[in-house]
C-alpha positions as CSV (number, residue, x, y, z in Angstrom):
1,M,-9.6,56.4,-32.5
2,D,-10.9,56.1,-36.0
3,D,-12.7,52.8,-37.0
4,P,-10.1,50.6,-38.8
5,L,-12.6,49.3,-41.4
6,F,-11.9,50.2,-45.0
7,V,-15.5,49.8,-46.1
8,P,-18.7,51.3,-44.6
9,I,-20.8,48.7,-42.7
10,A,-23.8,49.4,-40.6
11,I,-26.5,47.4,-38.9
12,A,-29.8,48.6,-37.5
13,G,-32.0,46.4,-35.3
14,I,-34.7,46.0,-32.7
15,S,-35.1,42.9,-30.5
16,H,-36.7,41.4,-27.4
17,H,-34.1,43.1,-25.2
18,H,-35.9,46.5,-25.5
19,A,-39.1,45.9,-27.4
20,T,-42.4,44.4,-26.5
21,V,-44.1,41.8,-28.7
22,D,-46.5,44.5,-29.9
23,K,-43.6,46.8,-30.9
24,L,-41.8,44.0,-32.7
25,E,-45.0,43.2,-34.7
26,Q,-45.3,46.9,-35.6
27,C,-41.7,47.1,-36.8
28,R,-41.7,43.9,-38.9
29,F,-41.5,44.1,-42.7
30,P,-44.3,41.9,-44.0
31,D,-42.7,41.6,-47.5
32,E,-39.0,41.3,-47.2
33,A,-38.3,41.1,-50.9
34,A,-40.3,44.3,-51.4
35,F,-38.2,46.0,-48.7
36,L,-34.9,44.9,-50.3
37,A,-36.2,46.2,-53.7
38,R,-36.9,49.6,-52.1
39,A,-33.4,49.7,-50.4
40,K,-31.4,48.3,-53.3
41,D,-30.4,51.6,-55.0
42,R,-29.3,53.2,-51.7
43,F,-26.5,50.7,-50.8
44,R,-23.9,48.5,-52.3
45,G,-25.5,45.7,-50.4
46,V,-28.4,45.2,-48.0
47,L,-29.7,42.2,-46.1
48,I,-32.7,41.8,-43.7
49,L,-33.0,39.2,-40.9
50,Q,-36.4,38.8,-39.2
51,T,-36.9,36.2,-36.5
52,C,-39.4,35.7,-33.7
53,N,-37.5,38.0,-31.4
54,R,-35.6,40.5,-33.6
55,I,-35.4,42.4,-36.8
56,E,-31.9,43.3,-38.1
57,I,-30.9,45.2,-41.3
58,L,-27.2,44.9,-42.4
59,V,-25.9,47.2,-45.1
60,H,-22.8,47.7,-47.1
61,G,-23.1,51.4,-47.1
62,E,-23.3,54.6,-45.0
63,S,-25.1,54.5,-41.7
64,S,-26.7,57.9,-42.4
65,A,-28.4,56.4,-45.5
66,L,-29.7,53.5,-43.4
67,Q,-31.0,55.9,-40.8
68,S,-32.8,57.9,-43.5
69,L,-34.3,54.8,-44.9
70,L,-35.6,53.6,-41.6
71,E,-37.2,57.0,-40.9
72,E,-39.0,56.9,-44.3
73,E,-40.2,53.4,-43.4
74,G,-41.5,54.6,-40.1
75,R,-39.0,52.5,-38.0
76,T,-37.6,55.1,-35.7
77,E,-37.1,52.7,-32.7
78,F,-34.2,50.8,-34.3
79,S,-30.7,51.1,-32.7
80,L,-27.8,51.7,-35.1
81,L,-24.3,50.3,-35.0
82,T,-21.4,51.0,-37.5
83,G,-18.0,49.6,-38.4
84,T,-16.4,47.2,-36.0
85,A,-19.3,47.5,-33.5
86,A,-21.7,46.3,-36.2
87,L,-19.5,43.3,-37.0
88,R,-19.1,42.5,-33.3
89,H,-22.9,42.5,-33.0
90,L,-23.2,40.2,-36.0
91,L,-20.8,37.7,-34.5
92,L,-22.6,37.8,-31.2
93,L,-25.9,37.1,-33.1
94,A,-24.4,34.1,-34.9
95,A,-22.9,32.7,-31.7
96,G,-26.4,32.8,-30.1
97,M,-25.1,35.1,-27.4
98,D,-27.8,37.8,-28.1
99,S,-30.7,35.3,-28.4
100,M,-33.6,35.0,-26.0
101,I,-32.4,31.5,-25.4
102,V,-28.6,31.7,-25.3
103,G,-26.8,29.4,-27.6
104,E,-29.8,28.4,-29.7
105,D,-29.0,27.0,-33.1
106,Q,-31.7,28.4,-35.3
107,I,-30.0,31.7,-35.8
108,I,-27.3,30.0,-38.0
109,G,-30.0,28.8,-40.5
110,Q,-31.8,32.2,-40.3
111,L,-28.6,34.0,-41.2
112,R,-28.1,31.7,-44.2
113,D,-31.7,32.2,-45.3
114,A,-31.3,36.0,-45.0
115,L,-28.2,35.8,-47.3
116,A,-30.0,33.6,-49.7
117,L,-32.9,36.0,-50.0
118,A,-30.5,38.9,-50.5
119,K,-28.8,37.0,-53.3
120,E,-32.1,36.3,-54.9
121,A,-33.0,40.0,-54.7
122,E,-29.5,40.9,-56.0
123,T,-28.7,43.0,-52.9
124,A,-25.9,40.8,-51.5
125,S,-22.6,42.5,-52.2
126,P,-19.4,40.4,-51.9
127,V,-18.7,42.3,-48.6
128,L,-22.0,41.3,-47.1
129,E,-21.5,37.7,-48.3
130,L,-18.1,37.6,-46.5
131,C,-19.6,39.1,-43.3
132,I,-22.4,36.6,-43.1
133,N,-20.3,33.6,-44.1
134,K,-17.7,34.5,-41.5
135,A,-20.3,35.0,-38.9
136,V,-21.8,31.6,-39.6
137,H,-18.4,30.0,-39.4
138,V,-17.7,31.7,-36.1
139,G,-21.1,30.7,-34.7
140,V,-20.5,27.0,-35.6
141,E,-17.0,27.2,-34.1
142,V,-18.2,28.8,-30.8
143,R,-20.7,26.0,-30.4
144,R,-18.1,23.3,-31.1
145,Q,-15.7,24.7,-28.6
146,T,-18.0,25.8,-25.8
147,R,-21.0,23.4,-26.3
148,I,-23.2,26.4,-25.5
149,N,-26.0,24.8,-27.5
150,R,-26.1,21.7,-25.3
151,G,-29.6,20.9,-24.0
152,A,-33.0,22.5,-24.8
153,V,-31.8,25.6,-26.7
154,S,-34.6,26.7,-29.1
155,I,-37.8,28.6,-28.7
156,G,-39.6,25.4,-29.8
157,S,-38.1,23.2,-27.1
158,A,-38.6,26.0,-24.5
159,A,-42.3,26.0,-25.5
160,V,-42.5,22.3,-24.7
161,L,-40.8,22.9,-21.3
162,L,-43.3,25.7,-20.5
163,A,-46.2,23.3,-21.3
164,E,-44.6,20.7,-19.0
165,E,-44.3,23.3,-16.2
166,Q,-48.0,24.2,-16.7
167,L,-49.3,20.7,-16.5
168,G,-46.7,19.0,-14.3
169,S,-46.1,16.3,-16.9
170,L,-47.0,15.7,-20.5
171,E,-47.4,12.0,-20.1
172,G,-50.7,10.8,-21.4
173,K,-51.6,14.2,-22.8
174,H,-53.0,15.3,-26.2
175,I,-50.9,18.0,-27.9
176,L,-51.7,20.0,-31.0
177,V,-48.9,21.7,-33.0
178,V,-50.1,24.4,-35.4
179,G,-47.5,25.0,-38.1
180,S,-45.1,22.6,-39.8
181,G,-42.2,24.8,-40.7
182,E,-38.8,24.9,-39.0
183,M,-40.3,26.0,-35.6
184,G,-43.0,23.3,-35.9
185,M,-40.4,20.7,-36.5
186,L,-38.4,21.8,-33.4
187,V,-41.6,21.7,-31.3
188,A,-42.5,18.3,-32.6
189,Q,-39.0,16.9,-32.1
190,A,-39.0,18.1,-28.5
191,L,-42.5,16.5,-28.0
192,A,-41.5,13.2,-29.5
193,A,-39.5,12.3,-26.4
194,K,-42.5,12.7,-24.2
195,K,-45.0,9.9,-23.5
196,L,-47.9,11.5,-25.2
197,T,-51.2,9.8,-25.9
198,A,-51.5,11.7,-29.1
199,M,-49.8,14.5,-31.1
200,Y,-51.7,16.3,-33.8
201,V,-50.0,18.5,-36.5
202,A,-52.1,21.1,-38.3
203,N,-50.9,23.2,-41.3
204,R,-52.4,25.4,-44.0
205,T,-50.8,23.0,-46.5
206,Y,-52.1,19.5,-45.5
207,Q,-49.3,17.7,-47.3
208,R,-46.7,19.4,-45.2
209,A,-48.6,18.5,-42.0
210,E,-48.6,14.9,-43.2
211,V,-44.8,14.9,-43.8
212,L,-44.1,16.2,-40.3
213,A,-46.7,14.0,-38.6
214,K,-45.1,10.9,-40.3
215,K,-41.7,11.9,-39.0
216,I,-42.7,12.1,-35.4
217,G,-45.5,9.5,-35.3
218,G,-48.3,12.0,-35.1
219,K,-51.6,12.6,-36.9
220,A,-51.9,15.3,-39.6
221,V,-54.8,17.7,-39.3
222,K,-56.3,20.1,-41.8
223,L,-56.5,23.7,-40.6
224,T,-60.2,23.7,-41.1
225,E,-60.3,20.9,-38.4
226,L,-58.6,23.1,-35.8
227,P,-61.7,23.5,-33.5
228,R,-62.3,19.8,-33.3
229,Y,-58.7,19.0,-32.3
230,M,-58.4,21.9,-29.9
231,I,-61.4,20.5,-28.0
232,L,-59.5,17.2,-27.8
233,S,-56.2,18.7,-26.8
234,D,-54.6,19.6,-23.5
235,V,-52.0,21.9,-25.0
236,V,-51.9,23.9,-28.3
237,I,-48.5,25.2,-29.5
238,S,-48.9,27.6,-32.4
239,C,-46.0,28.6,-34.6
240,T,-47.1,29.4,-38.2
241,S,-45.6,32.1,-40.4
242,A,-49.0,33.5,-41.2
243,P,-49.2,37.4,-41.4
244,H,-52.4,37.3,-39.4
245,P,-54.0,35.3,-36.5
246,V,-55.0,31.8,-37.2
247,I,-56.8,31.3,-33.8
248,Y,-59.5,33.8,-33.2
249,R,-61.1,34.9,-29.9
250,E,-64.7,34.1,-30.9
251,H,-63.7,30.6,-32.1
252,L,-61.9,30.0,-28.8
253,R,-65.1,31.0,-26.9
254,E,-67.0,28.3,-28.8
255,I,-64.2,25.8,-28.3
256,M,-64.1,26.4,-24.6
257,L,-67.8,25.9,-24.2
258,S,-67.5,22.5,-25.9
259,R,-64.8,21.6,-23.3
260,C,-67.2,22.1,-20.3
261,W,-68.3,19.0,-18.4
262,P,-72.1,18.6,-18.3
263,L,-72.4,19.5,-14.6
264,D,-69.5,21.9,-14.4
265,G,-69.7,25.6,-15.2
266,H,-66.1,25.8,-16.2
267,P,-64.3,24.3,-19.2
268,R,-61.3,21.9,-19.0
269,P,-58.2,24.1,-19.0
270,L,-56.4,24.5,-22.3
271,V,-52.7,25.6,-22.3
272,L,-52.2,27.8,-25.4
273,I,-48.6,28.7,-26.3
274,D,-48.0,31.2,-29.1
275,I,-44.4,31.4,-30.4
276,A,-45.2,32.8,-33.8
277,Q,-44.2,36.3,-34.9
278,P,-46.5,38.0,-35.8
279,R,-48.8,36.3,-33.3
280,D,-51.1,33.4,-34.3
281,V,-53.5,33.9,-31.4
282,E,-55.7,36.9,-31.4
283,E,-55.0,39.4,-28.7
284,G,-57.3,39.1,-25.7
285,S,-57.8,35.4,-26.0
286,E,-56.1,34.9,-22.6
287,E,-59.2,36.5,-20.9
288,I,-61.4,33.6,-21.9
289,D,-62.3,31.2,-19.1
290,G,-60.1,28.2,-19.1
291,I,-57.4,29.5,-21.3
292,H,-53.9,29.4,-19.8
């Protein structure tokens, strides 16, 4: 049966379902505005969505043109959906049904941000606007009717649960959150309910760290002070949007040496949770003694 859509719609994507963290990092578009500019003349509309666990490109145009563009960009691992299958996938995305943490709310805001960027780049056709706005509406309605987002349903809150599992309890612990964007806010909010001794918030822009720290009763930290506060902390949760690592292996070796008791050959354990994409922690850091 022919697809009943009267306009050509296609979506290409890669996600945590079939790709490793390494592969997702390789497939990311570091400059989304530049990508939209390159794609602008090929489609009536084009939009890019990049999150921690997926990359999706939605176009108002022919799937063959999207396939050609991806090949030129060196992204041959993307899967391609067209017509009603593409729209069905978009609705599942918005409902949180395709997320790593089913029902998470962040995808709603991420879709809105993707549309805002496309509008700014003048690549958002009326058809794409309709698709995204309808998907967001459906996503909100699904959550209202099913309460699928009840409980800890974000990568940020899951990171806090992971830290709790590693240590047994976070009560009395010192926690350092690196990054004060949306993900940092989610992590900090989840931590605020725990009986911590101290929570530190570090960010490249110190003023933003101050704003978040004030909201959750923590202490703002300059990024240059990271080593000092990593020595003090039991858990570090890193979630910046930096295009490169912010925590390096060699720095971690020095930090872990400073965490050694005078008569003990091994450092105090440090739980290091990296939920950034691309990764904040340099690869191989997990091999350092004491890092968990």
